[in-house]
C-alpha positions in Angstrom: -110.3 -134.0 -32.7 -108.0 -131.5 -34.3 -106.3 -131.5 -37.7 -102.6 -132.1 -37.7 -100.3 -129.0 -37.4 -98.6 -127.5 -40.4 -95.4 -129.3 -39.5 -94.2 -132.5 -41.2 -96.6 -135.3 -40.3 -95.3 -138.7 -39.3 -95.8 -141.1 -42.3 -97.7 -144.3 -42.0 -95.3 -147.2 -41.4 -97.8 -149.8 -40.1 -98.1 -152.6 -42.7 -101.5 -153.0 -44.4 -102.5 -156.1 -46.4 -105.4 -158.0 -47.7 -105.7 -161.8 -46.9 -108.1 -163.2 -49.5 -107.9 -166.6 -47.9 -109.9 -165.4 -44.8 -113.2 -165.0 -46.7 -113.6 -161.5 -45.2 -114.7 -158.8 -47.7 -111.8 -156.6 -48.8 -113.4 -153.3 -47.6 -114.1 -154.9 -44.2 -110.5 -156.1 -43.8 -109.1 -152.6 -44.7 -111.5 -150.8 -42.4 -110.8 -153.1 -39.5 -107.0 -152.9 -39.9 -107.0 -149.1 -40.0 -109.5 -148.8 -37.1 -107.6 -151.2 -34.9 -104.3 -149.7 -35.8 -105.4 -146.3 -34.8 -107.0 -147.4 -31.6 -103.9 -149.4 -30.6 -101.5 -146.6 -31.5 -99.8 -148.7 -34.1 -100.8 -146.0 -36.5 -99.7 -142.8 -34.7 -102.0 -139.9 -34.2 -101.2 -137.3 -36.8 -99.7 -139.8 -39.2 -100.3 -139.1 -42.9 -102.3 -141.9 -44.6 -101.7 -142.9 -48.2 -103.9 -141.2 -50.7 -106.8 -143.2 -52.1 -104.9 -143.8 -55.3 -101.7 -144.8 -53.5 -103.4 -147.3 -51.2 -105.5 -148.7 -54.0 -102.4 -149.4 -56.0 -100.4 -150.7 -53.0 -103.1 -153.3 -52.0 -104.4 -154.0 -55.5 -108.0 -153.1 -54.6 -110.5 -150.9 -56.3 -110.3 -147.1 -55.9 -113.9 -146.9 -54.7 -113.2 -149.5 -52.0 -110.5 -147.4 -50.4 -112.5 -144.2 -50.8 -115.5 -145.9 -49.1 -113.4 -147.0 -46.2 -111.9 -143.6 -45.7 -115.4 -142.1 -45.7 -116.4 -144.5 -42.9 -113.4 -143.6 -40.8 -114.1 -139.9 -41.3 -117.6 -140.5 -40.0 -116.1 -142.2 -36.9 -113.8 -139.2 -36.3 -110.7 -141.4 -36.6 -109.2 -139.5 -39.6 -109.4 -136.0 -41.0 -108.7 -134.5 -44.4 -106.9 -131.3 -45.1 -107.3 -129.8 -48.6 -104.1 -129.8 -50.5 -102.2 -131.8 -47.8 -103.9 -135.2 -47.6 -105.6 -137.5 -45.1 -104.3 -137.9 -41.5 -105.1 -139.8 -38.4 -106.9 -137.4 -36.1 -105.0 -135.9 -33.2 -106.2 -135.8 -29.7 -107.3 -132.4 -28.2 -105.5 -131.2 -25.1 -107.2 -132.1 -21.8 -109.4 -129.2 -20.6 -107.8 -126.9 -18.0 -110.8 -127.0 -15.7 -114.4 -128.0 -15.4 -116.9 -128.1 -18.2 -118.8 -124.8 -17.9 -121.3 -126.0 -20.5 -122.2 -128.9 -18.2 -122.6 -126.4 -15.3 -125.0 -124.3 -17.4 -127.0 -127.4 -18.3 -127.2 -128.6 -14.7 -128.5 -125.2 -13.5 -130.9 -125.0 -16.4 -132.3 -128.4 -15.5 -132.7 -127.3 -11.8 -134.4 -124.1 -12.9 -136.8 -126.0 -15.2 -137.7 -128.5 -12.4 -138.4 -125.7 -9.9 -140.6 -123.8 -12.4 -142.4 -127.1 -13.1 -143.3 -127.3 -9.4 -144.9 -123.8 -9.4 -142.1 -121.6 -8.1 -141.7 -118.2 -9.7 -138.4 -116.9 -11.1 -138.3 -114.3 -8.3 -138.7 -117.0 -5.7 -136.0 -119.2 -7.3 -133.6 -116.3 -7.5 -134.2 -115.3 -3.8 -133.6 -118.9 -2.7 -130.4 -119.2 -4.8 -129.1 -115.9 -3.4 -129.8 -117.0 0.1 -127.9 -120.3 -0.5 -124.9 -118.5 -1.9 -124.9 -116.0 0.9 -124.8 -118.8 3.5 -122.0 -120.4 1.7 -124.0 -123.6 1.0 -121.7 -126.5 0.5 -122.3 -129.6 -1.7 -121.0 -133.0 -0.4 -117.2 -132.8 0.3 -115.1 -134.0 -2.6 -112.9 -137.0 -1.7 -111.0 -137.1 -4.9 -111.3 -136.9 -8.7 -114.0 -139.1 -10.2 -113.1 -140.7 -13.5 -115.6 -142.6 -15.8 -114.3 -145.0 -18.4 -116.8 -146.0 -21.1 -116.1 -149.3 -22.8 -117.8 -152.0 -24.9 -117.8 -155.2 -22.9 -118.4 -155.1 -19.1 -115.6 -157.4 -17.9 -113.0 -155.9 -20.2 -114.1 -152.3 -19.3 -113.7 -153.1 -15.6 -110.2 -154.4 -16.3 -109.4 -151.2 -18.2 -110.7 -149.2 -15.3 -108.5 -151.1 -12.8 -105.6 -150.4 -15.1 -106.2 -146.7 -15.0 -107.0 -146.8 -11.2 -103.6 -148.2 -10.5 -102.0 -145.1 -12.0 -104.0 -142.6 -9.9 -103.4 -141.3 -6.4 -105.3 -142.8 -3.4 -108.7 -141.1 -3.2 -109.4 -140.8 -6.9 -111.9 -143.3 -8.3 -112.3 -144.9 -11.7 -115.7 -146.3 -12.6 -116.4 -148.6 -15.5 -119.6 -148.4 -17.6 -120.4 -149.7 -21.0 -122.1 -148.1 -24.0 -125.1 -150.3 -23.3 -125.3 -148.9 -19.8 -125.4 -145.4 -21.2 -128.0 -146.3 -23.9 -130.3 -147.9 -21.2 -129.9 -144.9 -18.9 -128.5 -147.1 -16.1 -125.4 -145.0 -15.7 -126.8 -141.6 -16.5 -126.1 -140.3 -12.9 -122.6 -141.7 -12.9 -121.8 -140.0 -16.2 -123.2 -136.6 -15.0 -121.2 -136.7 -11.7 -117.9 -137.7 -13.2 -115.1 -135.1 -13.3 -113.3 -136.8 -16.2 -114.8 -139.1 -18.9 -112.7 -141.5 -20.9 -113.7 -143.5 -24.0 -112.1 -146.0 -26.3 -110.6 -144.1 -29.2 -112.5 -145.9 -31.9 -115.8 -145.5 -30.0 -115.4 -141.8 -29.3 -118.1 -140.5 -31.6 -120.6 -143.1 -30.3 -119.8 -142.1 -26.7 -120.2 -138.4 -27.5 -123.6 -139.0 -29.0 -124.7 -140.6 -25.7 -123.1 -137.9 -23.5 -123.8 -134.6 -25.4 -122.0 -131.6 -24.1 -119.4 -133.6 -22.1 -115.7 -133.3 -22.7 -114.5 -136.8 -23.5 -110.9 -138.0 -23.7 -110.2 -140.8 -26.1 -107.7 -143.5 -25.0 -106.1 -146.3 -27.0 -105.2 -149.8 -25.9 -102.4 -152.3 -26.5 -102.1 -156.1 -26.0 -101.4 -156.8 -22.3 -98.2 -158.3 -21.1 -100.0 -161.4 -20.0 -101.4 -161.9 -23.5 -98.0 -161.5 -25.1 -96.4 -163.9 -22.6 -99.1 -166.5 -23.0 -98.8 -166.5 -26.8 -95.0 -166.6 -26.7 -95.2 -169.7 -24.4 -97.4 -171.8 -26.7 -96.0 -175.1 -27.9 -94.9 -174.7 -31.6 -96.4 -178.0 -32.5 -100.0 -177.2 -31.5 -102.9 -176.5 -33.8 -104.0 -173.0 -32.8 -107.4 -171.5 -33.7 -108.0 -167.8 -33.2 -111.6 -166.4 -32.9 -112.3 -162.7 -33.5 -115.4 -161.1 -32.1 -115.9 -158.8 -35.1 -115.2 -160.0 -38.6 -113.5 -156.8 -39.6 -110.8 -157.2 -37.0 -109.9 -160.8 -38.0 -107.0 -159.9 -40.3 -105.4 -157.7 -37.6 -106.1 -160.2 -34.9 -104.4 -162.9 -36.9 -101.4 -160.6 -37.5 -101.1 -159.8 -33.8 -101.1 -163.5 -32.8 -98.5 -164.2 -35.4 -96.4 -161.3 -34.1 -96.3 -162.7 -30.5 -96.3 -166.4 -31.5 -94.2 -166.6 -34.7 -93.1 -170.1 -33.8 -96.6 -171.6 -34.1 -97.0 -172.7 -37.7 -100.6 -174.2 -37.7 -103.0 -171.3 -37.2 -106.7 -171.3 -38.3 -108.6 -168.0 -38.1 -112.3 -167.6 -37.8 -114.8 -165.2 -36.1 -117.5 -165.7 -33.5 -120.4 -165.7 -35.9 -118.9 -168.0 -38.5 -121.1 -170.9 -39.5 -118.3 -173.4 -39.1 -117.1 -172.1 -35.7 -117.7 -175.3 -33.8 -116.0 -177.6 -36.3 -113.0 -175.3 -36.5 -112.7 -175.3 -32.7 -113.1 -179.1 -32.6 -110.0 -179.4 -34.8 -107.7 -177.3 -32.7 -105.6 -178.0 -29.7 -105.7 -174.5 -28.2 -107.9 -171.5 -29.0 -107.2 -167.8 -28.6 -110.2 -165.6 -28.6 -110.8 -161.8 -28.7 -112.5 -160.0 -25.8 -116.2 -160.4 -26.3 -115.9 -164.0 -27.5 -115.9 -165.7 -24.1 -118.5 -168.2 -25.5 -115.6 -170.0 -27.0 -114.8 -171.5 -23.6 -118.2 -173.2 -23.4 -117.8 -174.6 -26.9 -114.5 -176.3 -26.1 -114.7 -176.9 -22.3 -111.9 -179.5 -22.3 -109.4 -177.5 -24.3 -107.2 -174.5 -23.3 -108.7 -171.2 -24.4 -106.7 -167.9 -23.9 -108.3 -164.4 -24.1 -106.4 -161.9 -26.2 -106.8 -159.1 -23.6 -105.7 -155.5 -23.9 -104.8 -152.7 -21.4 -105.2 -149.0 -21.7 -102.1 -147.6 -23.5 -99.7 -146.3 -20.8 -98.8 -143.4 -23.1 -102.4 -142.2 -23.0 -102.6 -142.6 -19.2 -99.5 -140.5 -18.7 -100.1 -138.0 -21.5 -103.9 -137.5 -21.4 -105.5 -139.0 -18.3 -103.2 -137.9 -15.6 -103.0 -134.2 -16.8 -106.9 -134.1 -17.0 -107.2 -135.5 -13.5 -104.6 -133.1 -12.1 -106.4 -130.2 -13.8 -109.6 -131.2 -12.0 -107.7 -131.5 -8.7 -106.2 -128.1 -9.1 -109.6 -126.6 -9.8 -111.0 -128.1 -6.6 -108.1 -126.7 -4.6 -108.4 -123.2 -6.0 -112.2 -123.0 -5.3 -112.6 -124.0 -1.7 -116.0 -123.9 -0.1 -116.6 -121.1 2.3 -116.8 -122.2 5.9 -120.0 -121.5 7.8 -119.8 -118.6 10.2 -120.0 -119.6 13.9 -122.8 -118.1 16.0 -121.6 -115.6 18.6 
């Protein structure tokens, strides 16, 4: 992430608020609203955030509460501070113009270490490598650019990957893996072989820690058209319950539902781990649940339950993903493999 340029930064216009009726701690509400707003692009990259004092006064919360939230977001890499200028949403680095040479060095170092471990001398390894280069040894033929998308929940991540896949030329491939896959080592080979790696913006630092040395492009997400249409079509007389997967996102989730279903007046908000979840669901006519809360369907099998699903932000696909993919494609075209010489 880079600090904003010296030009005038776009000010924060996304509304923040504290809903004390939700029973969610104030600092949790504030952190969730800022994290979700940045990830969804509602708070633009490079936007200047209010100072700790300004936000404390605006929301009527303690100075230390705001300072603590800003410290957490700094740790996540979502915001940056600039001495004398203020606090800003972190900007996204430009896609790399070519392959990651650090990764190449690491791959060759690993190969060298394995060869030495099997008893080969450095001279033997060097001679073998020179012979391979002289013969124009070729790796498997590239059939396209390989993209890896790292998400949180398996089903949603596959959906995000399909969303990106639809924007790429035939022959390119997008594979979905989760952070749990990387932690367990199940997708280590996939991650190493990918040409381009994408991560959800608010999980960027976590992804980087699992893939050290890799260039990772953060992408945001927005509510899907299907989600918006389903909420707009709800009967205004129903009793609607919304279920957030994470408590900190409950205020923002509630705000989003109200934005797309302003005509529904009876809305009860809760989260997946609330003690009264079942009783709240029993009292509703329809439930809307966040990705990761699919268990809601089993708790009310005879009632409609709609997932509040997102898609990868098209602005990031066009502005970040496609340029990175084309940069890799250009590199492949400018470094063709040498054909083997025919025997006379």
